[in-house]
Structure formats: C-alpha cells, structure tokens
KEMI-565994 format. One record per residue (C-alpha): x negated, y, z; residue in one letter. Coordinates in Angstrom, 2 decimals, always signed. Layout:
# KEMI-565994
@c1: X, c2: Y, c3: Z, code: a
...
# end
This chain:
# KEMI-565994
@c1: -105.60, c2: +78.28, c3: +103.31, code: m
@c1: -104.79, c2: +81.56, c3: +104.47, code: i
@c1: -105.12, c2: +84.38, c3: +101.35, code: s
@c1: -107.68, c2: +87.10, c3: +101.85, code: m
@c1: -104.82, c2: +89.39, c3: +101.60, code: n
@c1: -102.95, c2: +88.29, c3: +104.62, code: k
@c1: -105.78, c2: +87.39, c3: +106.70, code: a
@c1: -105.70, c2: +89.05, c3: +110.23, code: t
@c1: -107.23, c2: +92.30, c3: +109.38, code: p
@c1: -110.38, c2: +93.06, c3: +111.55, code: s
@c1: -111.19, c2: +95.69, c3: +114.20, code: m
@c1: -113.17, c2: +97.83, c3: +112.44, code: a
@c1: -110.72, c2: +98.35, c3: +109.68, code: a
@c1: -107.66, c2: +98.65, c3: +112.17, code: l
@c1: -109.79, c2: +101.50, c3: +113.93, code: r
@c1: -110.63, c2: +103.44, c3: +109.94, code: t
@c1: -106.95, c2: +103.20, c3: +109.57, code: a
@c1: -106.23, c2: +105.10, c3: +113.27, code: v
@c1: -108.84, c2: +107.33, c3: +112.22, code: a
@c1: -107.94, c2: +108.28, c3: +108.42, code: r
@c1: -104.22, c2: +108.96, c3: +109.98, code: f
@c1: -105.02, c2: +110.67, c3: +113.08, code: g
@c1: -102.25, c2: +111.08, c3: +115.74, code: p
@c1: -98.90, c2: +109.55, c3: +115.68, code: a
@c1: -97.07, c2: +113.00, c3: +116.39, code: s
@c1: -94.97, c2: +113.23, c3: +113.38, code: g
@c1: -94.57, c2: +109.58, c3: +112.09, code: r
@c1: -92.15, c2: +109.26, c3: +115.00, code: s
@c1: -88.99, c2: +109.29, c3: +115.42, code: f
@c1: -87.86, c2: +111.53, c3: +118.57, code: e
@c1: -84.31, c2: +110.10, c3: +118.31, code: g
@c1: -84.55, c2: +107.02, c3: +118.35, code: s
@c1: -83.18, c2: +105.71, c3: +121.75, code: e
@c1: -80.40, c2: +108.70, c3: +121.21, code: s
@c1: -79.80, c2: +108.04, c3: +117.66, code: f
@c1: -75.72, c2: +107.34, c3: +116.69, code: d
@c1: -74.98, c2: +106.03, c3: +113.69, code: g
@c1: -71.34, c2: +106.65, c3: +113.82, code: t
@c1: -72.55, c2: +110.64, c3: +114.60, code: d
@c1: -73.18, c2: +112.72, c3: +111.49, code: p
@c1: -75.74, c2: +115.01, c3: +113.00, code: q
@c1: -77.89, c2: +112.05, c3: +114.30, code: s
@c1: -77.73, c2: +111.02, c3: +110.56, code: c
@c1: -78.63, c2: +114.30, c3: +109.34, code: r
@c1: -81.92, c2: +114.05, c3: +112.30, code: t
@c1: -82.92, c2: +110.80, c3: +110.82, code: l
@c1: -82.49, c2: +111.98, c3: +106.82, code: l
@c1: -84.70, c2: +114.84, c3: +107.91, code: n
@c1: -87.23, c2: +112.77, c3: +109.14, code: w
@c1: -86.89, c2: +110.22, c3: +106.21, code: l
@c1: -87.42, c2: +113.61, c3: +103.74, code: n
@c1: -90.92, c2: +114.19, c3: +106.27, code: k
@c1: -92.38, c2: +110.61, c3: +105.43, code: w
@c1: -91.53, c2: +111.51, c3: +102.00, code: g
@c1: -88.32, c2: +109.55, c3: +100.88, code: c
@c1: -86.63, c2: +112.48, c3: +99.02, code: r
@c1: -83.26, c2: +111.66, c3: +99.67, code: i
@c1: -81.12, c2: +115.08, c3: +99.39, code: r
@c1: -79.39, c2: +115.98, c3: +101.99, code: t
@c1: -75.47, c2: +117.49, c3: +101.71, code: p
@c1: -74.71, c2: +120.81, c3: +100.61, code: r
@c1: -71.95, c2: +122.88, c3: +102.30, code: d
@c1: -68.64, c2: +121.21, c3: +101.38, code: g
@c1: -70.12, c2: +118.12, c3: +99.82, code: e
@c1: -69.38, c2: +114.79, c3: +101.35, code: e
@c1: -71.85, c2: +113.49, c3: +103.23, code: d
@c1: -71.82, c2: +109.93, c3: +101.85, code: v
@c1: -75.47, c2: +108.88, c3: +103.80, code: f
@c1: -73.32, c2: +109.36, c3: +107.10, code: a
@c1: -70.44, c2: +107.68, c3: +106.02, code: t
@c1: -72.79, c2: +104.38, c3: +105.19, code: g
@c1: -75.03, c2: +104.70, c3: +107.84, code: m
@c1: -71.44, c2: +104.66, c3: +110.71, code: a
@c1: -70.24, c2: +101.31, c3: +108.65, code: q
@c1: -73.74, c2: +99.63, c3: +108.69, code: w
@c1: -74.50, c2: +100.88, c3: +112.57, code: w
@c1: -70.98, c2: +99.43, c3: +113.47, code: g
@c1: -72.43, c2: +96.24, c3: +112.25, code: k
@c1: -76.01, c2: +96.09, c3: +113.18, code: y
@c1: -76.71, c2: +98.52, c3: +115.44, code: g
@c1: -75.90, c2: +96.31, c3: +118.65, code: g
@c1: -78.08, c2: +93.63, c3: +117.33, code: s
@c1: -81.54, c2: +95.42, c3: +117.08, code: l
@c1: -84.28, c2: +94.48, c3: +119.06, code: p
@c1: -84.50, c2: +95.94, c3: +122.70, code: d
@c1: -86.34, c2: +99.20, c3: +122.23, code: p
@c1: -88.87, c2: +98.00, c3: +124.10, code: h
@c1: -90.26, c2: +94.72, c3: +122.14, code: t
@c1: -93.32, c2: +94.80, c3: +120.45, code: e
@c1: -93.98, c2: +93.54, c3: +117.49, code: l
@c1: -95.89, c2: +90.41, c3: +118.76, code: a
@c1: -92.65, c2: +89.20, c3: +120.97, code: d
@c1: -90.15, c2: +89.35, c3: +118.40, code: l
@c1: -88.59, c2: +86.05, c3: +117.79, code: t
@c1: -87.85, c2: +84.07, c3: +114.93, code: d
@c1: -84.57, c2: +84.62, c3: +115.55, code: a
@c1: -84.37, c2: +88.49, c3: +115.62, code: e
@c1: -86.74, c2: +88.42, c3: +113.14, code: i
@c1: -84.19, c2: +86.93, c3: +110.89, code: d
@c1: -81.72, c2: +89.29, c3: +111.96, code: n
@c1: -83.85, c2: +91.89, c3: +111.13, code: a
@c1: -84.14, c2: +90.56, c3: +107.31, code: g
@c1: -80.13, c2: +90.90, c3: +107.46, code: e
@c1: -80.25, c2: +93.99, c3: +108.87, code: c
@c1: -82.45, c2: +95.11, c3: +105.64, code: f
@c1: -80.72, c2: +93.92, c3: +103.60, code: g
@c1: -77.46, c2: +95.76, c3: +104.12, code: d
@c1: -79.22, c2: +98.68, c3: +104.83, code: l
@c1: -81.13, c2: +98.85, c3: +101.55, code: v
@c1: -78.16, c2: +98.85, c3: +99.77, code: v
@c1: -76.09, c2: +102.29, c3: +101.78, code: v
@c1: -75.26, c2: +104.99, c3: +99.89, code: t
@c1: -77.34, c2: +108.36, c3: +100.05, code: a
@c1: -77.35, c2: +112.04, c3: +98.38, code: g
@c1: -75.71, c2: +113.46, c3: +95.80, code: n
@c1: -72.21, c2: +112.25, c3: +95.98, code: p
@c1: -71.11, c2: +112.52, c3: +92.24, code: a
@c1: -74.25, c2: +110.72, c3: +91.70, code: r
@c1: -75.03, c2: +108.50, c3: +94.42, code: p
@c1: -78.14, c2: +106.44, c3: +94.70, code: r
@c1: -78.89, c2: +103.75, c3: +97.03, code: t
@c1: -81.28, c2: +104.32, c3: +100.64, code: l
@c1: -83.91, c2: +101.46, c3: +98.59, code: g
@c1: -86.22, c2: +99.59, c3: +100.26, code: p
@c1: -88.65, c2: +101.50, c3: +101.53, code: t
@c1: -86.46, c2: +104.13, c3: +103.05, code: a
@c1: -84.28, c2: +101.01, c3: +104.66, code: a
@c1: -88.32, c2: +100.29, c3: +106.15, code: s
@c1: -89.13, c2: +103.37, c3: +107.70, code: k
@c1: -85.45, c2: +103.83, c3: +108.91, code: t
@c1: -86.18, c2: +100.82, c3: +111.25, code: l
@c1: -89.24, c2: +101.44, c3: +111.87, code: y
@c1: -87.55, c2: +104.77, c3: +112.80, code: a
@c1: -85.21, c2: +102.77, c3: +115.18, code: f
@c1: -87.98, c2: +100.13, c3: +116.41, code: r
@c1: -91.30, c2: +101.53, c3: +116.21, code: p
@c1: -92.92, c2: +99.15, c3: +118.34, code: r
@c1: -91.59, c2: +95.94, c3: +117.19, code: a
@c1: -90.92, c2: +96.35, c3: +113.05, code: l
@c1: -93.14, c2: +97.51, c3: +110.49, code: m
@c1: -92.21, c2: +99.54, c3: +107.29, code: p
@c1: -93.41, c2: +99.19, c3: +104.11, code: w
@c1: -93.64, c2: +100.74, c3: +100.36, code: d
@c1: -93.13, c2: +98.45, c3: +97.11, code: d
@c1: -96.60, c2: +98.32, c3: +97.05, code: a
@c1: -97.55, c2: +96.36, c3: +100.17, code: i
@c1: -94.22, c2: +94.52, c3: +99.55, code: a
@c1: -94.96, c2: +93.45, c3: +96.35, code: s
@c1: -99.22, c2: +93.05, c3: +96.93, code: k
@c1: -97.98, c2: +90.84, c3: +100.11, code: l
@c1: -94.70, c2: +89.37, c3: +99.53, code: h
@c1: -94.00, c2: +88.86, c3: +95.55, code: g
@c1: -90.49, c2: +90.89, c3: +96.51, code: a
@c1: -88.95, c2: +93.68, c3: +98.32, code: r
@c1: -85.27, c2: +91.80, c3: +99.61, code: d
@c1: -84.25, c2: +90.38, c3: +103.30, code: a
@c1: -86.30, c2: +87.49, c3: +102.80, code: a
@c1: -89.37, c2: +89.67, c3: +101.93, code: a
@c1: -89.08, c2: +92.00, c3: +104.85, code: f
@c1: -88.47, c2: +88.94, c3: +107.60, code: a
@c1: -91.88, c2: +87.94, c3: +105.82, code: a
@c1: -93.28, c2: +90.80, c3: +106.48, code: h
@c1: -92.29, c2: +91.00, c3: +110.11, code: q
@c1: -93.22, c2: +87.51, c3: +110.62, code: r
@c1: -96.66, c2: +88.54, c3: +109.15, code: l
@c1: -97.69, c2: +91.59, c3: +111.60, code: g
@c1: -96.68, c2: +89.04, c3: +114.77, code: r
@c1: -99.10, c2: +86.55, c3: +113.67, code: a
@c1: -101.45, c2: +89.28, c3: +113.33, code: w
@c1: -100.42, c2: +91.39, c3: +116.52, code: a
@c1: -100.62, c2: +87.33, c3: +118.49, code: t
@c1: -104.02, c2: +86.59, c3: +116.89, code: d
@c1: -105.54, c2: +89.98, c3: +118.07, code: i
@c1: -104.10, c2: +89.92, c3: +121.49, code: r
@c1: -105.19, c2: +86.46, c3: +121.98, code: q
@c1: -108.58, c2: +86.88, c3: +120.54, code: s
@c1: -109.04, c2: +90.16, c3: +122.59, code: t
@c1: -107.37, c2: +89.61, c3: +125.45, code: g
@c1: -105.44, c2: +93.00, c3: +125.55, code: l
@c1: -102.10, c2: +94.09, c3: +125.61, code: s
@c1: -100.54, c2: +96.21, c3: +122.03, code: g
@c1: -100.89, c2: +99.37, c3: +124.54, code: k
@c1: -104.81, c2: +98.28, c3: +125.27, code: q
@c1: -105.44, c2: +97.74, c3: +121.65, code: l
@c1: -104.30, c2: +101.01, c3: +120.47, code: a
@c1: -106.25, c2: +103.00, c3: +123.48, code: a
@c1: -109.20, c2: +100.94, c3: +121.66, code: t
@c1: -108.41, c2: +100.89, c3: +118.14, code: l
@c1: -108.52, c2: +105.33, c3: +118.98, code: g
@c1: -104.40, c2: +106.17, c3: +119.96, code: d
@c1: -102.66, c2: +104.60, c3: +122.34, code: p
@c1: -99.56, c2: +106.17, c3: +121.27, code: e
@c1: -98.90, c2: +104.14, c3: +118.04, code: r
@c1: -97.87, c2: +101.15, c3: +117.92, code: s
@c1: -99.29, c2: +98.07, c3: +117.02, code: l
@c1: -96.35, c2: +97.92, c3: +114.20, code: a
@c1: -97.66, c2: +101.76, c3: +113.02, code: k
@c1: -101.35, c2: +100.69, c3: +113.10, code: i
@c1: -100.39, c2: +97.62, c3: +110.35, code: f
@c1: -98.42, c2: +99.73, c3: +108.25, code: d
@c1: -101.85, c2: +102.40, c3: +108.19, code: d
@c1: -103.73, c2: +99.34, c3: +107.53, code: y
@c1: -101.75, c2: +97.90, c3: +104.89, code: c
@c1: -101.59, c2: +101.40, c3: +103.12, code: y
@c1: -105.06, c2: +101.89, c3: +102.76, code: l
@c1: -105.69, c2: +98.36, c3: +101.92, code: r
@c1: -102.53, c2: +97.19, c3: +99.80, code: f
@c1: -101.47, c2: +100.65, c3: +98.40, code: t
@c1: -104.78, c2: +102.50, c3: +97.92, code: r
@c1: -106.60, c2: +99.86, c3: +97.53, code: m
@c1: -109.23, c2: +100.73, c3: +99.60, code: e
@c1: -111.72, c2: +97.97, c3: +101.05, code: q
@c1: -111.75, c2: +98.48, c3: +104.49, code: l
# end
C-alpha cells in the first residue's frame, strides 16, 4: 500500500501550490546552461542565487580564499559532465540517471563554503538546490523537513529516492491527464515552472509547513 504521504498529489493540491508561490521567475538560476564550475565568477553567481533562496552562506571577502569556488571546481570536474541533459524532464529520468544524481548529491553535500577560517559544508538542503539550479526540469530540491518526513534521511540514497518519487508522481499525472509536462504546468497556472519545482512547492506546503492540501 502506498503511504498517504507518498501518494501522487491531486491536481487541485498542485494548483494551490502554484498559486501560493506565484510566478516561477526569481526561483530559476539563469546561469544553469552556461555555468562553469571552474570559473570563480560562475560560482559566486551560484552562491548569490543560493543565498536569495535562504541558504545564508557567507560570501568571500576581498582577499580571502574562495573555498566554495575551490570545492565546486573539484566537484564540477568529476560530475559536471554526467548530469542529465538540460532538456530532460523529471518523468523521463532513467534509473541510471537517478542513481548518478544521488552520487552527485552525496559529494556535493560536503563541498566547503563560507569563512575559510571556519569553513562549513554545503549541506543537504543547499546541495539539493544547487542540483535543481543546474537541472530545473529534472531534479527536485528539498529541505530538511521534506527529506526527513518523506524518506527518513538526508543522504545520497534518500536524495535518489526523492527523485524516484517525483518521477513516479510525474509519470502518474502525465498518464492520467494525457498532458505533457509543459501542458500540465500551464494547466496548473504557470507554464514556465517545471514539474520538479511544482512538486517541490507542494512538498514545502505539505511537509514543511504541514498544511492540508
């Protein structure tokens, strides 16, 4: 039996989530397709975007070592070429792509950031938002509450499980409505928002805010 928590959300619940968050602009990372993890300026742009989304990661000061740029360059060199195609949607991810996303996430979590004298790790929430920034059509972000309530963990296996759950939801809704992802987004009220983000908005209201939708 499917847990009620993991049952496919209704169209009405998703429509409510889209309406509550308004237009998708301001949530997307405009540098996703041109991002170069070996370029410190690209990393600074990403860090600024993460902080606009509430991550509160200290940016480097003049003359300080940019530990985030250094860590991202190492991560990008290993994983940048293995992310899903930018046009791949959540419903179309393969098992291999999801497994790889989990591995990418696991190494991204421990990338250092912040004050070089007292560096912190990126952590599971910011890591998930970073992967969403790179592949907003394909990968769902999360926060601690969503991860814990849906999967009981915030590790790489749980992140992969979260993508499988999103894929199942997207597949179910596409099959039941006969609509593509783009058509579904338009029907739900925002044609520019990916299903990955619509599901994240739903999860935030349902599992972080604990609202009944």
